[in-house]
C-alpha positions in Angstrom: 3.3 17.8 22.4 4.7 20.1 19.7 8.0 21.0 18.1 9.4 17.5 18.5 10.6 16.0 15.4 8.7 12.7 14.2 6.0 13.2 16.9 2.4 14.6 16.8 1.6 18.1 17.5 -1.7 17.8 19.5 -3.6 21.0 20.5 -4.9 21.0 24.0 -8.5 21.7 22.9 -8.6 19.0 20.2 -9.7 16.3 22.4 -12.5 18.1 24.3 -13.9 19.3 20.8 -13.8 15.8 19.4 -15.5 14.6 22.6 -18.3 17.2 22.3 -19.0 16.7 18.7 -19.0 12.9 19.1 -21.5 13.2 22.2 -23.7 15.6 20.3 -23.9 13.1 17.3 -24.8 10.3 19.6 -27.6 12.4 21.2 -28.8 13.5 17.8 -28.9 9.9 16.5 -30.6 8.5 19.8 -32.9 11.3 20.4 -32.7 11.1 24.3 -30.3 12.5 27.0 -28.3 10.1 29.2 -29.1 10.9 32.8 -27.7 14.0 34.4 -25.8 11.7 37.0 -23.7 10.2 34.4 -22.2 13.7 33.6 -21.7 14.4 37.3 -20.0 11.0 37.7 -17.6 11.7 34.9 -16.8 15.0 36.3 -15.8 13.4 39.4 -13.8 10.7 37.7 -12.0 13.5 35.9 -11.0 15.1 39.3 -9.7 11.7 40.4 -7.8 11.1 37.1 -6.0 14.6 37.4 -4.3 13.4 40.5 -2.9 10.3 38.7 0.1 10.1 36.5 -1.5 8.0 33.7 -2.0 10.4 30.8 -3.9 7.8 29.0 -6.3 7.3 31.8 -6.7 11.1 32.0 -7.4 11.5 28.2 -9.8 8.5 28.3 -12.0 10.2 31.2 -11.6 13.7 29.6 -12.9 12.4 26.3 -15.7 10.6 28.3 -16.6 13.6 30.0 -17.1 15.9 27.0 -18.9 13.1 25.1 -21.5 13.1 27.9 -21.7 16.8 27.8 -22.6 17.1 24.4 -24.9 14.2 24.5 -26.9 15.4 27.6 -27.2 19.0 26.1 -28.4 17.7 22.5 -30.7 15.0 23.9 -32.2 17.6 26.6 -33.0 20.0 23.7 -34.6 17.4 21.5 -36.6 16.1 24.5 -37.9 19.3 25.5 -39.1 20.2 22.0 -41.1 16.9 21.9 -42.5 17.2 25.5 -43.7 20.9 25.3 -47.0 21.6 26.3 -47.8 23.4 23.1 -48.0 19.8 21.3 -51.1 18.9 23.1 -52.9 21.7 21.1 -51.5 20.9 17.6 -53.3 19.3 14.7 -56.8 20.2 16.4 -58.0 23.3 14.1 -57.5 27.0 14.3 -57.0 28.5 17.8 -56.1 31.9 19.1 -52.4 32.0 20.2 -50.7 34.5 22.4 -47.0 34.6 22.7 -43.7 36.6 22.8 -41.4 37.4 19.9 -38.1 35.6 20.8 -35.9 36.5 17.8 -35.4 38.7 14.8 -38.2 38.1 12.3 -36.6 36.4 9.2 -37.6 38.2 6.0 -38.7 35.9 3.3 -39.3 36.7 -0.5 -42.8 37.5 0.1 -43.4 37.3 4.0 -41.4 36.3 7.0 -40.9 33.7 9.7 -41.2 34.7 13.3 -40.0 32.5 16.4 -42.6 32.9 19.1 -42.7 31.8 22.7 -46.2 30.7 23.2 -47.8 31.5 26.5 -51.6 31.1 26.1 -54.0 29.3 24.0 -57.5 30.5 23.9 -60.2 28.0 22.4 -63.8 28.9 22.5 -63.5 31.5 25.1 -61.3 29.0 27.5 -57.8 30.5 28.1 -55.1 27.8 28.9 -51.5 28.8 30.0 -49.1 26.6 28.0 -45.4 26.8 27.0 -43.5 25.9 23.9 -41.8 27.8 20.9 -43.6 28.1 17.6 -42.3 29.1 14.1 -44.9 31.2 12.6 -44.8 31.6 8.8 -46.4 34.9 7.5 -47.5 34.5 3.9 -47.5 38.1 2.5 -45.9 41.5 4.0 -43.8 42.0 6.7 -44.6 43.0 10.4 -42.8 45.7 12.4 -42.8 43.3 15.5 -39.5 42.9 17.2 -37.9 40.8 19.9 -39.8 41.1 23.1 -43.2 41.9 21.4 -46.2 40.1 22.8 -48.6 39.2 19.9 -51.9 37.5 19.3 -53.1 35.6 16.2 -55.4 33.0 15.0 -53.7 29.8 13.3 -53.7 26.1 13.7 -50.5 25.0 15.3 -49.1 21.8 13.9 -46.5 19.2 14.9 -43.7 19.2 12.3 -43.5 15.9 10.6 -41.7 14.2 7.6 -43.6 13.2 4.5 -42.2 9.8 4.8 -40.0 9.8 1.7 -36.6 7.9 1.5 -33.6 10.2 1.7 -35.8 13.0 3.3 -34.2 15.9 5.2 -35.2 15.4 8.9 -36.9 19.0 9.3 -38.8 18.2 12.5 -35.4 17.4 14.1 -33.9 20.3 12.6 -36.5 22.4 14.4 -36.4 20.7 17.6 -32.7 21.3 17.8 -33.8 24.8 17.8 -36.2 24.4 20.5 -39.2 24.7 18.3 -42.2 22.4 18.9 -44.6 23.4 16.4 -45.4 25.3 13.3 -48.2 27.5 12.3 -49.0 30.0 9.4 -51.1 33.2 8.9 -52.1 34.7 5.7 -50.5 38.1 5.9 -48.7 40.4 8.4 -52.0 42.2 9.4 -53.3 39.0 11.1 -50.9 39.7 14.0 -52.2 41.9 16.5 -49.6 43.7 18.9 -50.8 43.2 22.6 -47.9 44.7 24.1 -44.6 46.4 23.2 -41.6 45.2 25.1 -41.2 48.6 26.6 -37.6 50.0 27.1 -35.6 48.5 24.3 -33.0 46.2 25.5 -29.7 46.3 23.5 -30.3 43.3 21.3 -33.8 44.8 20.2 -32.2 48.1 19.4 -29.8 46.5 17.3 -32.6 44.4 15.5 -34.4 47.6 14.8 -31.4 49.2 13.4 -31.0 46.1 11.0 -34.6 46.3 10.0 -34.4 50.1 9.2 -31.3 49.3 7.2 -33.2 46.7 5.1 -36.1 48.7 4.4 -34.0 51.5 3.2 -32.0 49.0 1.0 -35.3 47.7 -0.3 -36.5 51.2 -1.2 -33.2 52.2 -3.0 -32.6 48.9 -4.7 -36.3 47.5 -5.5 -34.9 44.7 -7.5 -34.9 41.7 -5.3 -31.9 40.2 -7.1 -29.9 43.4 -6.5 -31.5 44.5 -3.2 -31.4 41.1 -1.8 -27.8 40.6 -2.1 -26.9 44.0 -0.8 -29.2 43.5 2.4 -27.3 40.0 2.8 -24.0 41.5 2.4 -25.0 44.6 4.9 -27.3 43.0 7.4 -26.8 39.3 6.9 -29.5 36.7 6.0 -30.4 35.4 2.4 -34.0 35.0 2.6 -35.0 38.0 0.4 -32.6 36.9 -2.6 -34.7 34.9 -5.2 -34.4 31.3 -4.9 -33.3 31.0 -8.3 -30.3 33.5 -7.9 -29.4 31.7 -4.5 -29.4 28.5 -6.5 -26.9 30.1 -9.2 -24.6 31.5 -6.6 -24.3 28.0 -5.2 -23.9 26.3 -8.6 -21.1 28.9 -9.2 -19.5 27.9 -5.9 -19.4 31.5 -4.5 -22.6 31.4 -2.3 -19.9 31.8 0.8 -19.9 35.4 -0.3 -23.4 35.9 0.5 -23.1 34.9 4.0 -21.5 37.3 6.9 -18.5 35.4 7.9 -14.8 35.7 8.7 -14.1 37.0 5.3 -16.4 39.9 5.7 -15.3 40.6 9.3 -11.7 40.4 8.3 -12.4 43.0 5.8 -14.2 45.4 8.1 -11.7 45.0 11.0 -8.7 45.3 8.5 -10.3 48.9 7.6 -11.0 49.8 11.1 -7.7 48.9 12.2 -5.8 50.7 9.5 -7.8 53.7 10.1 -7.5 53.9 13.7 -3.7 53.2 13.4 -3.3 56.2 11.2 -5.1 58.3 13.6 -2.9 56.9 16.5 0.2 57.8 14.5 -0.9 61.4 14.0 -1.3 61.6 18.0 2.3 61.4 18.9 1.8 61.3 22.8 -0.4 58.3 22.4 1.7 56.7 19.8 4.8 57.0 22.0 3.1 55.3 25.0 1.0 52.5 23.0 1.6 50.0 20.2 -0.6 51.8 17.8 -1.5 48.6 15.6 -2.3 46.4 18.9 -4.4 49.3 20.3 -6.3 49.9 17.2 -7.2 46.2 16.9 -8.5 46.2 20.5 -10.3 49.4 19.9 -12.1 47.8 16.9 -13.4 44.8 18.9 -16.5 46.7 20.3 -17.4 47.7 16.7 -16.9 44.0 15.8 -19.2 42.7 18.4 -21.8 45.2 17.4 -21.6 44.2 13.9 -21.9 40.4 14.9 -25.3 41.1 16.5 -26.4 43.7 13.8 -25.9 40.9 11.3 -28.0 38.3 13.3 -25.1 36.3 15.0 -25.1 33.6 12.4 -22.8 30.5 13.6 -20.1 31.4 10.9 -20.0 35.2 12.1 -19.7 34.2 15.8 -16.8 31.9 15.0 -15.2 34.5 13.0 -15.4 37.0 15.7 -14.2 34.6 18.4 -11.3 33.7 16.2 -10.5 37.6 15.9 -10.8 38.0 19.6 -8.3 35.2 20.2 -5.7 36.7 17.4 -6.1 40.1 19.2 -5.3 38.6 22.5 -2.4 36.9 21.2 -1.1 40.0 19.5 -1.5 42.0 22.8 0.2 39.4 24.9 3.0 39.0 22.2 2.2 35.4 21.9 2.6 33.3 18.8 -0.4 33.5 16.6 -1.9 30.0 15.8 -4.9 30.2 13.5 -5.4 26.4 14.0 -5.6 26.9 17.7 -7.9 29.8 17.3 -10.2 27.9 15.0 -10.3 25.1 17.6 -11.0 27.5 20.5 -13.7 29.1 18.5 -15.4 25.8 17.6 -15.0 24.5 21.0 -16.4 27.4 22.9 -19.4 27.6 20.4 -20.4 23.9 21.1 -19.8 24.0 24.7 -22.6 26.6 25.0 -24.7 25.2 22.1 -23.7 21.5 21.2 -26.8 21.3 18.5 -24.8 23.8 16.4 -22.8 20.9 15.1 -25.6 20.1 12.9 -26.0 23.6 11.3 -24.8 23.7 7.9 -23.5 27.0 8.2 -21.4 26.0 11.1 -20.1 23.0 9.4 -19.2 24.7 6.1 -17.6 27.6 7.9 -15.5 25.4 10.1 -14.3 23.0 7.6 -13.6 25.7 4.9 -11.4 27.6 7.3 -9.6 24.3 8.6 -9.0 23.4 4.7 -7.5 26.9 4.1 -5.2 26.7 7.0 -4.1 23.1 6.4 -4.4 22.7 2.6 -3.3 26.0 1.2 0.6 25.4 1.9 0.2 22.1 0.0 -1.6 23.7 -2.8 0.9 26.5 -3.0 4.0 24.2 -2.6 4.6 23.5 -6.3 4.6 27.4 -7.1 6.7 28.6 -4.4 9.9 28.7 -6.4 8.3 30.3 -9.1 6.1 33.0 -7.8 7.8 35.0 -5.0 5.9 38.4 -4.9 3.6 41.1 -6.3 0.3 40.6 -7.9 1.0 37.3 -9.5 1.6 35.7 -6.0 -1.6 37.3 -4.6 -3.7 35.8 -7.5 -2.0 32.3 -7.0 -2.5 32.5 -3.2 -6.2 33.3 -3.6 -6.6 30.4 -6.1 -4.9 28.0 -3.7 -7.2 29.2 -0.7 -10.2 28.9 -2.9 -9.0 25.4 -3.9 -8.3 24.3 -0.4 -11.7 25.6 0.7 -13.5 23.8 -2.1 -11.8 20.6 -1.4 -12.6 20.7 2.3 -16.4 21.5 1.8 -17.0 19.4 -1.2 -18.2 16.4 1.0 -20.6 18.3 3.3 -21.8 20.4 0.4 -22.7 17.1 -1.5 -24.3 15.6 1.9 -26.5 18.9 2.2 -27.0 20.3 -1.2 -26.2 17.1 -3.3 -24.0 19.3 -5.4 -20.4 20.8 -5.3 -18.9 23.5 -7.6 -15.4 23.9 -8.4 -16.0 26.6 -10.9 -15.8 28.9 -7.7 -12.1 28.4 -7.8 -12.0 30.6 -10.7 -15.1 32.6 -10.2 -13.8 33.8 -6.9 -10.9 35.8 -8.6 -13.8 38.2 -9.7 -16.6 37.7 -7.2 -14.3 38.3 -4.2 -13.0 41.6 -5.2 -16.5 42.9 -6.6 -18.6 41.9 -3.6 -16.0 41.2 -0.8 -13.9 44.3 -1.1 -16.3 46.4 -3.4 -20.0 45.9 -2.3 -19.3 45.0 1.3 -17.2 47.9 1.9 -19.5 50.3 0.4 -22.4 48.7 2.3 -20.4 48.8 5.6 -19.6 52.4 5.0 -23.4 53.3 4.4 -24.5 51.7 7.7 -24.0 54.8 9.8 -25.7 56.9 7.0 -28.5 54.3 7.0 -29.2 54.7 10.7 -28.9 58.6 11.2 -29.0 60.1 7.5 -30.7 57.6 5.1 -30.7 59.9 2.3 -26.9 60.4 2.1 -26.6 56.6 2.1 -28.2 56.6 -1.3 -25.2 57.0 -3.6 -23.1 54.4 -1.7 -26.0 52.0 -2.0 -26.5 52.8 -5.8 -22.8 52.2 -6.5 -22.9 49.0 -4.4 -26.1 47.9 -6.3 -24.1 48.4 -9.6 -21.4 46.0 -8.4 -23.9 43.5 -7.4 -25.5 43.6 -10.9 -22.1 43.0 -12.3 -21.3 40.1 -9.8 -24.9 38.7 -10.6 -24.0 38.4 -14.4 -20.8 36.8 -13.7 -22.5 34.5 -11.3 -25.0 33.4 -13.9 -22.2 32.6 -16.5 -20.4 30.6 -13.9 -23.5 28.7 -12.8 -23.9 27.3 -16.3 -20.7 25.4 -15.8 -20.8 21.9 -14.9 -21.1 21.0 -11.2 -20.4 17.7 -9.3 -23.6 16.0 -8.1 -23.9 13.2 -5.8 -26.7 11.8 -3.4 -24.7 9.0 -2.2 -22.2 10.9 -0.3 -22.7 10.3 3.6 -21.5 10.3 7.1 -18.6 7.9 6.2 -17.2 10.2 3.6 -17.3 13.1 6.0 -15.6 11.0 8.6 -12.9 10.4 6.0 -12.5 14.2 5.4 -11.9 14.7 8.9 -9.5 12.2 9.2 -7.4 13.4 6.3 -7.4 17.1 7.7 -6.5 15.9 11.3 -3.7 14.1 10.0 -2.4 16.9 8.0 -2.9 19.2 10.9 -1.1 17.1 13.6 1.4 14.5 11.9 4.9 15.6 11.2 6.0 12.3 9.6 6.1 12.8 6.0 5.0 9.1 5.5 2.0 9.4 7.6 0.9 12.6 5.9 0.9 10.8 2.5 -0.4 7.4 3.6 -3.5 8.4 5.3 -5.1 10.8 2.6 -4.2 8.0 -0.1 -5.8 5.3 2.2 -8.8 7.6 2.6 -9.1 8.2 -1.2 -8.9 4.4 -1.9 -11.4 3.8 0.8 -13.9 6.5 -0.7 -13.3 5.1 -4.4 -14.2 1.6 -3.0 -17.2 2.7 -1.3 -18.8 4.5 -4.4 -17.5 2.5 -7.3 -18.3 -1.0 -6.0 -20.6 -2.4 -8.7 -24.5 -2.8 -8.0 -25.9 -6.3 -7.9 -27.7 -7.5 -11.3 -31.5 -7.2 -11.5 -33.2 -10.1 -9.6 -36.4 -10.3 -11.9 -38.7 -8.8 -9.5 -41.2 -6.0 -10.1 -41.2 -3.2 -7.7 -43.7 -0.4 -7.3 -42.9 2.3 -4.9 -45.6 4.8 -4.1 -43.8 7.7 -2.8 -45.2 9.7 0.2 -45.4 13.3 -1.5 -48.0 14.9 0.6 -51.1 16.0 -1.1 -49.6 14.8 -4.4 -48.7 12.0 -6.5 -45.6 10.1 -7.6 -45.0 6.4 -8.3 -41.7 4.8 -9.2 -41.8 1.4 -11.1 -38.8 -0.7 -11.2 -39.2 -3.2 -13.9 -37.9 -6.9 -13.6 -35.0 -6.1 -16.2 -33.9 -3.1 -14.0 -35.3 -0.2 -16.1 -37.4 2.5 -14.5 -40.7 4.2 -15.0 -41.5 7.3 -13.2 -45.2 8.0 -13.0 -46.0 11.6 -12.2 -43.6 13.8 -9.8 -45.6 15.3 -7.0 -45.4 19.0 -6.3 -47.1 21.9 -4.4 -50.8 22.6 -5.0 -49.7 26.3 -5.2 -46.7 28.3 -6.1 -44.3 28.5 -3.0 -41.3 29.6 -4.8 -39.6 26.3 -3.8 -38.6 23.4 -6.1 -40.4 20.4 -5.1 -38.4 18.0 -7.3 -34.9 19.4 -6.0 -36.1 19.3 -2.3 -37.9 16.1 -2.2 -38.2 13.8 -5.3 -34.6 13.9 -6.6 -33.2 12.9 -3.1 -35.9 10.0 -2.8 -34.9 8.6 -6.1 -31.1 8.5 -5.3 -31.7 7.2 -1.9 -33.4 4.3 -3.8 -30.3 3.9 -6.0 -32.0 5.3 -9.1 -29.5 6.6 -11.4 -31.6 6.6 -14.8 -35.2 7.1 -15.6 -35.9 5.1 -18.8 -39.6 6.1 -18.9 -40.9 9.4 -17.6 -44.5 9.7 -17.3 -46.9 12.7 -16.7 -50.3 11.6 -16.4 -51.8 15.3 -16.5 -50.2 18.7 -16.2 -51.5 19.7 -12.8 -49.0 21.0 -10.1 -49.5 18.3 -7.8 -48.1 15.7 -10.6 -46.1 17.7 -12.5 -44.0 20.0 -9.9 -41.0 17.5 -9.5 -40.4 16.2 -12.9 -38.4 19.3 -14.2 -35.7 18.7 -11.7 -35.8 15.0 -12.4 -35.4 15.9 -16.1 -32.6 18.0 -15.4 -30.5 15.7 -13.1 -31.3 12.3 -14.4 -30.8 10.6 -17.6 -34.2 10.1 -19.4 -35.1 7.6 -22.2 -38.6 8.5 -23.1 -41.3 10.9 -22.0 -44.9 9.9 -22.0 -47.8 12.4 -21.9 -51.6 12.2 -23.3 -52.9 14.2 -26.1 -52.8 17.7 -24.7 -50.4 20.4 -24.1 -49.4 21.8 -20.8 -48.8 25.4 -19.9 -47.0 27.5 -17.2 -43.4 27.8 -16.1 -42.9 24.3 -14.7 -44.3 22.5 -17.8 -42.2 24.7 -19.9 -39.1 24.0 -17.7 -39.8 20.2 -18.3 -40.0 20.4 -22.0 -36.9 22.5 -22.2 -35.0 20.1 -20.0 -36.0 17.1 -22.2 -35.4 19.0 -25.5 -31.9 19.9 -24.4 -30.9 16.2 -23.8 -33.0 15.1 -26.9 -35.4 12.9 -25.1 -38.0 11.4 -27.6 -41.8 12.5 -26.7 -44.6 10.0 -27.1 -48.1 11.3 -27.0 -50.4 8.3 -25.8 -54.1 7.6 -26.0 -56.5 4.6 -25.4 -55.5 1.6 -27.3 -51.6 2.4 -27.2 -49.2 -0.4 -26.0 -46.0 1.7 -25.3 -44.0 -1.1 -23.5 -44.4 -4.7 -24.5 -41.6 -7.1 -23.4 -41.3 -10.7 -22.3 -44.1 -11.1 -19.7 -44.6 -7.4 -19.3 -46.9 -5.2 -21.0 -48.2 -1.5 -20.4 -51.5 -0.6 -21.9 -53.1 2.9 -22.3 -56.9 2.8 -21.3 -57.6 6.4 -21.4 -57.8 9.2 -22.7 -59.8 8.3 -25.6 -59.1 11.3 -27.6 -62.5 12.7 -27.3 -61.7 15.5 -25.3 -63.7 14.5 -22.3 -62.4 17.3 -19.9 -59.9 19.2 -22.2 -59.6 22.7 -20.9 -60.3 25.5 -23.3 -56.4 26.3 -23.6 -55.9 22.7 -24.5 -54.2 21.6 -21.3 -55.4 18.4 -20.1 -57.7 18.2 -16.9 -58.2 15.5 -14.4 -60.5 13.4 -16.7 -57.7 13.4 -19.5 -55.2 11.8 -17.1 -53.5 8.9 -18.5 -54.6 5.6 -17.1 -52.1 2.7 -17.6 -52.4 -0.9 -16.9 -49.3 -2.6 -16.2 -49.3 -6.5 -16.2 -46.4 -8.6 -15.2 -47.3 -12.4 -15.7 -50.0 -12.9 -13.4 -49.7 -9.5 -11.3 -51.1 -6.3 -12.7 -51.7 -2.7 -11.5 -53.8 0.2 -12.7 -52.7 3.7 -12.4 -55.5 6.3 -12.8 -54.1 9.7 -12.1 -57.0 12.0 -11.3 -59.3 10.3 -13.6 -62.7 10.2 -12.2 -66.2 8.8 -12.7 -66.8 10.0 -16.2 -63.5 8.1 -17.3 -64.6 5.1 -15.5 -68.0 4.9 -17.2 -66.4 5.7 -20.8 -63.8 2.8 -20.0 -66.7 0.3 -19.0 -68.4 1.3 -22.3 -65.2 -0.1 -23.8 -65.3 -3.3 -21.6 -62.0 -1.9 -20.0 -60.2 -2.5 -17.8 -60.1 -6.1 -16.9 -59.7 -7.2 -13.1 -56.2 -6.0 -11.7 -54.3 -7.1 -8.5 -53.6 -3.4 -7.6 -55.3 -0.1 -8.0 -53.8 3.1 -7.4 -56.8 4.9 -6.2 -58.0 7.8 -8.6 -57.9 11.7 -7.5 -56.3 10.8 -4.0 -59.4 9.1 -2.9 -61.9 11.8 -3.9 -65.5 10.7 -4.1 -65.5 11.7 -7.6 -63.5 8.7 -8.5 -63.4 4.8 -7.7 -67.3 4.3 -8.2 -68.9 1.1 -7.2 -69.5 -0.1 -10.9 -65.7 0.4 -11.6 -64.5 -1.5 -8.3 -66.8 -4.5 -9.1 -65.1 -4.6 -12.6 -61.5 -4.3 -11.7 -61.8 -6.3 -8.5 -58.6 -5.4 -6.8 -56.9 -7.1 -4.1 -55.0 -3.9 -2.8 -55.3 -0.3 -3.2 -53.0 2.4 -2.6 -54.1 6.1 -1.9 -51.6 8.8 -2.4 -52.8 11.7 -0.1 -51.4 14.3 2.4 -51.7 14.1 6.2 -54.5 16.4 7.5 -55.1 17.9 3.9 -57.9 20.6 3.7 -60.0 18.6 1.4 -60.7 16.0 3.9 -59.4 13.2 1.6 -59.6 10.4 1.3 -63.3 10.6 1.2 -65.0 8.3 3.8 -67.3 7.0 0.9 -64.2 5.7 -1.1 -62.5 4.1 1.8 -65.8 2.3 2.8 -66.5 1.1 -0.7 -63.1 -0.3 -0.9 -63.2 -2.2 2.5 -66.8 -3.4 1.6 -65.1 -5.2 -1.5 -62.4 -6.5 0.9 -59.6 -4.5 -0.5 -56.4 -4.0 1.5 -56.1 -0.5 1.8 -52.6 1.5 2.2 -52.5 5.4 2.4 -49.3 7.3 2.3 -50.4 9.7 4.8 -50.6 6.9 7.3 -48.3 4.2 6.1 -45.5 6.7 4.2 -43.9 5.5 1.1 -45.3 2.2 0.2 -43.8 -0.5 -1.8 -45.4 -3.4 -3.6 -43.1 -6.2 -5.0 -43.9 -9.1 -7.2 -42.2 -11.7 -8.8 -45.3 -12.3 -11.5 -47.0 -14.6 -9.2 -47.5 -13.6 -5.9 -46.6 -10.3 -4.0 -45.6 -8.5 -0.8 -46.3 -5.2 0.6 -43.7 -3.2 2.6 -44.5 0.2 4.3 -42.5 3.1 5.7 -39.8 2.5 2.8 -36.7 4.7 3.8 -34.2 3.9 1.0 -31.3 1.5 0.9 
């Protein structure tokens, strides 16, 4: 119903779209698909309901049918990935794998990722036919393989698993929604052998090859990744070649949308095409008299838009934009009223109809909500200025600011849910970045595409000009990225539901009272949800051994509510990714941690240091503790810089220090002794210079040993230390170089925790160590097997909780 004063104006596709979305969400949450007969039954009920006069019955059955549709397709996708034959070969060592490349390889800063449909496994000369899709990571270099090529390589397929951290992104389910059952990696591009090319190239393969050639030329002309990566993203789609620091800067500046091929880029391209074709048609008098030049030009531009859609990788935001452009073109040709909201609903419904799991693609979510916000909220933001700004450049600027504000408001919640930060500096930054990159570099890149394909040398001037604009934009982005951003790890699905309720109300309600009351009520609900006071400390000591893979991080929550974080996990080798931003910070927020009173680094090795810089940058820190050594490298420098910026006191500890003494609580340092037992030549602490801390709370005590080994244990024994403890954090991830027999006899722990990664290549924990612990009657917990482990004590007894997931 529309056009009736005081009554809601519902779009016909609103209910089906809501049903598919709700059903997909249910299928994702449950992980299984309803029986197919339920969908068939709902279809029959829909036919019967269409013959009745009851609109309520019809709408109820219609909603049920589309809910089941989304649930069945999403649940089946997850189930197929989990039941794939390929999984029976996973986690059993390196195998020879044969399969077919099923999509365009995704470039990475150093290598690439390839989606492969596995067809056969060769193990010890035995060839077994199998099925399943595998995501292969190539560490260094880029292959020339394309969609349809059959390849062979040797790698160890693995079942994707979560680390077991609170608040952790569900990467295995993310892959399963894309039909991927396993992952594997090879060292370099040369490790893949082409067994058979795809033969006569189908259209998609040809377009992929064109995009690859364009990227290679851009990489040659603009070798700086910060420039060439952005230019490649604007021309061919995909942001994987942009340095991670620059991608993060664009996100903090609130202008990362400009790097994704979306409606804006397609709109600019179609506008230029339509304007050019219209001028040509107007010059052809015979055609101009028989056709509507602008309408004909729009229809003639559609094939080019479709080609560009596949050329840029057919990302969800681009598909949505192309479908909306098609809807608008058909409306123009049929001389029907153009309804952007109806076009948006139609595009979203068609995409989810075919691929319901797209609902969980952040690109789809942000693109859909941003445009919805622009359509619904821009008039409200513009309203106060309508009487003062009528025409000209000033109105254009105000409209751009209004649209940018609307998009920022609509996407703030999903951005906080996914990236844990939302930037409103983009409202102003867009005034500069959109003209420079959107209208400048994008048009130069689009104009260079034909030359890149047929005369690459002639495209060089256009690429160099575009590169100059990219450098200018990067400088502005670095400035804007330094401005404050909104951060939150507590925004969740309830907040997103409130946003959708508000946008829906503003889209369909005509009553002014309703349009005001619902947003106000949603705002009050959100404030109550997030500002409700926390309960006071309950006097318990909590030790949370975070499951950070082949690394180590322990959160200590003291009885009075203060917090102590010992180490921050990290990657063993440089991966270009921020472990703290990706894993540790979300885990701390999921545990409702808002401040770190004592930040402790046992020793500056990557698997203990890696997550701490992000913690220092995003949390308040009271004190920083380290041993009598200095670290080196980018992560240690970043950590100390962040601490210095917020003026955190740094305490250098050694054996005998008591940095924390309180009523019934004491932290004592047992090592290092300052003798330089294993101090490296550059002054950086090694494993044997780890801080060894003993924490005592009344009758309960715990010993944290870092990576200290047998020499430190002997040295402490010579000083008659340490005394017996309740809990031992096992040294060096359970390596046989630590936790010796005399040491265990001295401390006599009741429980022990080993922080270790599943299936690690070191074979840890060592059987000799676990055997010794079990012979001593120690209750053993391991993060690779038990996930995050929490030990709680009231000072007398204790309890252990495994698989800790958060609140």
